[in-house]
Structure formats: C-alpha cells, structure tokens
Backbone bond lengths (Angstrom), bond angles and torsions (degrees), N, CA, C in turn:
res aa  C-N    CA-C-N  psi(-1)  N-CA   C-N-CA  omega(-1)  CA-C   N-CA-C  phi
1 M - - - 1.444 - - 1.519 111.36 -
2 E 1.314 115.59 -36.10 1.463 119.30 -179.36 1.525 111.31 -67.78
3 S 1.336 117.25 -30.21 1.464 119.61 -179.73 1.529 111.27 -69.76
4 L 1.337 117.88 -26.69 1.466 120.25 178.42 1.520 111.83 -66.14
5 Y 1.334 116.84 -30.64 1.463 119.94 177.61 1.535 111.32 -63.99
6 F 1.305 115.87 -24.68 1.460 120.50 177.79 1.531 111.51 -94.02
7 L 1.320 118.71 -41.04 1.460 122.50 -173.21 1.530 113.70 -73.90
8 V 1.331 118.09 -37.15 1.467 120.89 -179.32 1.527 111.23 -64.18
9 P 1.337 120.32 -48.06 1.479 118.60 176.67 1.533 112.70 -63.30
10 C 1.332 116.92 -36.15 1.464 119.26 177.53 1.537 110.64 -63.43
11 A 1.314 116.74 -42.73 1.465 120.56 178.91 1.525 110.95 -63.81
12 L 1.319 117.94 -40.05 1.466 121.44 178.12 1.529 111.26 -65.46
13 I 1.306 116.49 -37.80 1.473 119.92 177.79 1.528 110.03 -65.84
14 F 1.330 117.71 -44.49 1.459 120.57 178.59 1.523 111.95 -64.01
15 I 1.293 118.22 -38.69 1.469 121.53 176.95 1.530 110.24 -64.30
16 G 1.322 115.97 -42.53 1.470 120.01 178.08 1.521 111.68 -62.55
17 L 1.341 117.02 -41.73 1.463 120.21 178.05 1.528 111.70 -66.12
18 A 1.318 117.50 -38.24 1.471 120.94 178.67 1.522 110.68 -65.34
19 I 1.318 117.36 -41.98 1.470 120.37 178.58 1.523 110.63 -66.32
20 K 1.333 116.78 -39.58 1.464 120.90 177.97 1.534 110.17 -63.54
21 A 1.345 117.73 -41.93 1.467 121.28 178.07 1.527 111.32 -65.19
22 L 1.321 117.34 -37.29 1.458 120.82 177.98 1.522 111.11 -63.51
23 F 1.321 117.33 -47.05 1.465 119.61 179.94 1.523 111.86 -67.78
24 W 1.341 117.58 -33.58 1.460 119.97 176.06 1.525 109.70 -63.03
25 A 1.328 117.55 -44.44 1.464 121.08 -179.30 1.521 111.27 -63.89
26 L 1.307 117.24 -39.54 1.462 119.98 179.51 1.520 111.71 -69.04
27 N 1.329 117.36 -40.29 1.465 120.81 -177.50 1.522 113.12 -76.58
28 S 1.327 118.19 -25.44 1.467 119.88 -177.81 1.523 112.60 -90.64
29 G 1.327 118.38 2.39 1.457 121.05 174.78 1.514 114.22 87.45
30 Q 1.299 119.13 18.91 1.453 121.78 -179.15 1.533 111.80 -66.73
31 C 1.310 117.72 -25.13 1.473 121.25 -176.12 1.525 112.19 -109.86
32 D 1.324 118.56 18.44 1.461 120.73 -176.08 1.528 112.74 -74.50
33 N 1.328 118.53 -46.07 1.455 122.04 -174.80 1.524 109.38 -111.14
34 L 1.305 116.97 92.83 1.460 121.23 -179.13 1.519 112.53 -94.28
35 D 1.331 118.75 -16.65 1.458 121.89 -175.75 1.522 112.89 -76.91
36 T 1.321 118.88 -35.29 1.460 121.15 -176.12 1.519 111.62 -62.00
37 E 1.313 116.62 -45.05 1.460 119.74 -177.98 1.530 111.72 -68.97
38 T 1.312 117.98 -32.33 1.463 119.23 -179.92 1.519 111.84 -73.19
39 H 1.329 118.53 -27.91 1.458 121.49 -179.44 1.527 112.37 -91.46
40 R 1.311 118.17 -15.41 1.463 121.15 -176.19 1.527 111.68 -62.02
41 I 1.318 118.02 -35.63 1.460 120.80 -177.98 1.521 112.06 -69.71
42 L 1.315 117.63 -20.73 1.455 121.23 -177.90 1.520 113.31 -78.46
43 F 1.323 117.85 -20.38 1.457 121.65 -175.90 1.518 110.31 -103.08
44 D 1.336 115.97 145.84 1.452 120.89 177.96 1.521 110.09 -72.07
45 A 1.305 115.28 154.33 1.462 120.46 178.45 1.523 110.19 -67.12
46 E 1.320 117.78 -34.74 1.456 121.05 -179.94 1.524 111.45 -64.48
47 Q 1.320 117.22 -39.23 1.459 120.04 178.77 1.519 110.44 -64.97
48 S 1.313 117.30 -41.35 1.460 119.33 -179.08 1.520 110.67 -69.52
49 K 1.355 117.61 -36.29 1.462 119.85 177.35 1.528 110.30 -66.23
50 A 1.333 117.12 -39.88 1.464 120.26 178.32 1.516 110.55 -65.23
51 A 1.312 117.15 -37.99 1.468 120.41 178.19 1.520 110.34 -66.76
52 E 1.327 117.17 -39.23 1.463 120.14 178.01 1.521 110.96 -65.89
53 R 1.358 116.72 -40.61 1.459 119.61 179.08 1.524 111.42 -64.75
54 S 1.328 117.15 -41.75 1.458 118.91 -179.57 1.522 110.52 -68.58
55 K 1.330 116.73 -35.14 1.457 120.13 177.70 1.527 110.74 -66.92
56 S 1.341 117.55 -42.57 1.466 119.91 179.53 1.520 110.32 -69.20
57 A 1.341 118.34 -34.24 1.460 120.80 176.88 1.522 110.26 -65.84
58 E 1.308 116.60 -40.30 1.463 120.34 178.56 1.530 110.71 -65.87
59 Q 1.323 116.76 -39.84 1.457 120.13 178.55 1.524 111.06 -65.91
60 S 1.334 117.74 -41.20 1.465 119.56 179.00 1.522 110.69 -68.01
61 K 1.336 117.22 -34.93 1.459 120.34 177.07 1.531 109.87 -65.24
62 N 1.321 117.02 -43.19 1.464 120.64 178.04 1.519 110.97 -64.88
63 A 1.317 117.60 -37.43 1.457 120.80 178.63 1.517 110.37 -68.09
64 E 1.333 117.25 -37.91 1.459 121.32 179.13 1.526 110.36 -66.33
65 L 1.317 117.42 -38.05 1.462 120.69 178.74 1.522 111.66 -70.88
66 A 1.318 116.91 -27.58 1.457 120.44 -177.84 1.519 112.86 -81.47
67 K 1.344 117.94 -13.57 1.463 120.87 -179.55 1.522 109.67 -68.70
68 P 1.329 117.05 140.72 1.467 118.52 174.84 1.523 109.61 -74.35
69 S 1.311 115.97 144.75 1.467 120.75 -177.89 1.519 110.33 -98.52
70 A 1.336 117.81 53.26 1.453 122.44 -179.22 1.525 111.02 -75.39
71 Q 1.312 117.47 -34.47 1.453 120.43 -178.76 1.524 108.58 -86.72
72 T 1.346 116.17 122.39 1.455 119.46 -174.89 1.515 112.57 -98.31
73 H 1.312 118.70 -20.34 1.458 119.81 179.55 1.520 109.83 -120.23
74 Q 1.313 115.00 155.99 1.453 120.16 179.27 1.518 109.14 -92.27
75 T 1.320 115.48 144.52 1.455 120.09 177.63 1.512 109.10 -105.14
76 N 1.294 115.34 159.74 1.452 121.47 177.37 1.521 107.35 -71.13
77 S 1.329 117.77 126.92 1.451 120.56 -175.62 1.524 112.25 -68.39
78 A 1.341 117.82 -24.93 1.461 119.93 178.61 1.525 110.50 -72.96
79 F 1.331 116.34 -34.78 1.456 121.98 179.54 1.520 108.60 -130.15
80 P 1.322 118.72 83.54 1.461 120.26 -172.67 1.518 114.16 -65.99
81 N 1.345 118.59 -24.23 1.465 119.59 -177.80 1.527 111.98 -94.97
82 A 1.322 117.55 -7.88 1.460 120.79 -178.86 1.527 110.23 -79.09
83 E 1.325 114.53 148.29 1.460 119.37 178.09 1.523 109.80 -79.24
84 S 1.317 116.55 153.26 1.459 121.07 178.42 1.519 108.39 -71.73
85 P 1.306 116.60 142.20 1.490 118.43 177.99 1.528 109.80 -67.56
86 A 1.306 113.97 149.30 1.469 119.82 178.12 1.524 108.84 -70.41
87 P 1.324 117.46 144.75 1.458 118.58 178.64 1.511 111.34 -66.00
88 D 1.306 115.81 143.62 1.455 121.49 -179.29 1.526 109.29 -75.20
89 S 1.335 116.32 129.97 1.461 119.24 -176.62 1.524 111.71 -73.94
90 K 1.333 117.63 -21.07 1.459 120.27 -179.18 1.521 111.67 -77.29
91 N 1.331 117.92 -33.30 1.458 121.52 179.84 1.518 109.81 -111.12
92 P 1.319 117.30 103.39 1.467 118.74 -177.07 1.481 114.42 -72.14
C-alpha cells in the first residue's frame, strides 16, 4: 500500500509528460507531411541521388545566369589582384 503513494504520482507525471510531448509534436508540424516518408521506401537511393544532383546542377546553372557580367577578364586564382601577363609577341 505504501508503494502506491509513490507509484500513482509517478504514473500521473509520466502521463502528463506524454500528453505534453504529443501536443508539442502536433503543434510543431511533426505530423504535417506523412506521404513523403511512406513513398521514400519505394524509390531507389540511386534515383534520389540522381534527382538531387540534377536539382543542384539546375540551381547552380540558374545562379550562374543570375550573376552580373561586370568582370570581363579572368584573373589568376593564385594571385587574384595581379594583372595578367601580356601575351608574348614571339609565340602567337
């Protein structure tokens, strides 16, 4: 009988924490997208990696097109502030 005085409050505390965790999960959007996880097992990992690569390639292409073309010449990557050497007139 004495153990019930300890176990009943502990059980009520655990139930309260479980209900609080449930409402936190519902309010934070943990259960919003249930379809993606159910379909993920149906697709191969290689297909998803290829889709990610094509998506990142498309994004980099769009980013490259969005860059302004203010710089007309390329600089040496080892010395970005150095001027390019003049072409040698002897070797065309």
